[in-house]
C-alpha positions as CSV (number, residue, x, y, z in Angstrom):
1,X,-5.8,5.5,-7.9
2,X,-4.4,2.4,-6.9
3,X,-6.0,-1.1,-7.4
4,X,-5.5,-3.6,-4.6
5,X,-6.8,-7.3,-4.8
6,X,-8.9,-8.2,-1.5
7,X,-9.2,-11.8,-0.7
8,X,-13.3,-11.9,0.9
9,X,-14.4,-15.4,1.8
10,X,-11.8,-17.2,-0.4
11,X,-12.4,-15.7,-3.1
12,X,-10.6,-12.3,-5.3
13,X,-12.5,-8.6,-5.5
14,X,-11.3,-5.8,-6.8
15,X,-10.7,-2.9,-4.5
16,X,-10.0,0.9,-6.0
17,X,-8.3,3.2,-3.3
18,X,-6.9,6.7,-3.1
19,X,-6.0,6.2,0.5
20,X,-3.3,4.0,2.2
21,X,-3.3,0.6,1.8
22,X,-3.7,0.6,5.3
23,X,-7.0,2.3,5.5
24,X,-7.8,-0.2,2.9
25,X,-7.4,-2.7,5.0
26,X,-9.8,-1.0,7.5
27,X,-12.1,-0.5,5.3
28,X,-12.3,-3.8,4.2
29,X,-12.3,-5.0,7.8
30,X,-15.0,-2.6,8.4
31,X,-17.1,-3.8,5.6
32,X,-16.7,-7.0,5.4
33,X,-15.5,-8.5,8.9
34,X,-13.7,-11.9,9.1
35,X,-14.6,-12.9,5.9
36,X,-11.6,-10.2,4.9
37,X,-8.8,-12.4,5.3
38,X,-6.1,-10.0,4.0
39,X,-5.0,-8.5,0.3
40,X,-3.2,-10.9,-2.4
41,X,0.3,-10.2,-3.2
42,X,0.9,-6.0,-3.2
43,X,3.3,-5.1,-6.8
44,X,6.1,-3.8,-5.9
45,X,5.2,0.0,-7.2
46,X,1.5,-0.2,-5.6
47,X,3.6,-0.7,-2.2
48,X,5.7,2.3,-3.3
49,X,3.0,4.7,-5.0
50,X,0.6,4.3,-1.8
51,X,3.9,4.8,1.0
52,X,5.2,7.7,-1.5
53,X,1.7,9.1,-1.5
54,X,1.1,9.2,2.3
55,X,4.9,11.1,2.7
56,X,3.7,13.3,0.4
57,X,0.3,14.1,2.3
58,X,3.1,14.5,5.8
59,X,1.2,11.3,7.3
60,X,4.7,9.8,7.5
61,X,8.2,11.9,8.1
62,X,11.4,11.1,6.3
63,X,12.5,9.1,9.3
64,X,9.7,6.7,9.0
65,X,9.7,6.8,5.6
66,X,13.6,5.6,5.2
67,X,12.4,2.9,8.2
68,X,9.7,1.9,5.9
69,X,12.2,1.4,3.3
70,X,15.1,-0.6,4.9
71,X,12.2,-3.9,5.7
72,X,11.3,-4.0,1.6
73,X,12.9,-6.8,0.1
74,X,12.7,-4.6,-2.9
75,X,14.4,-1.7,-1.1
76,X,16.3,-1.1,-3.8
77,X,13.5,-0.8,-6.6
78,X,11.2,1.1,-4.4
79,X,13.8,4.0,-4.2
80,X,13.9,3.8,-8.1
81,X,10.5,4.7,-7.8
82,X,10.6,7.6,-5.6
83,X,13.3,8.8,-7.9
84,X,11.2,8.8,-10.7
85,X,8.1,10.1,-8.7
86,X,10.3,13.3,-7.6
87,X,10.1,14.9,-10.5
C-alpha cells in the first residue's frame, strides 16, 4: 500500500493505493476531473516500490524497468532499494 498526496483545487488530499502511480493519477482524474492538479513530490521509496510492484506483476519488462531507471535523478538510491526488495 502506497500513500500519495494528491493536489485537488490547491488543497492536499491523502490517497492510498496498491496500484501504480499512473493508475492512481487516472483514478484521481476520473474522480476529480480538472480539479486534480497532480501529486506532491513523490518520495523515492514510494516511486521504487510502485515500479517494483509493476515489474513483479509483469506489467513492465526488465528492459522497460532499466529504461525508467536511467531517467531517474535518484537512480543509485532506487537500485539500492530494488536490491533490498529482491530478497
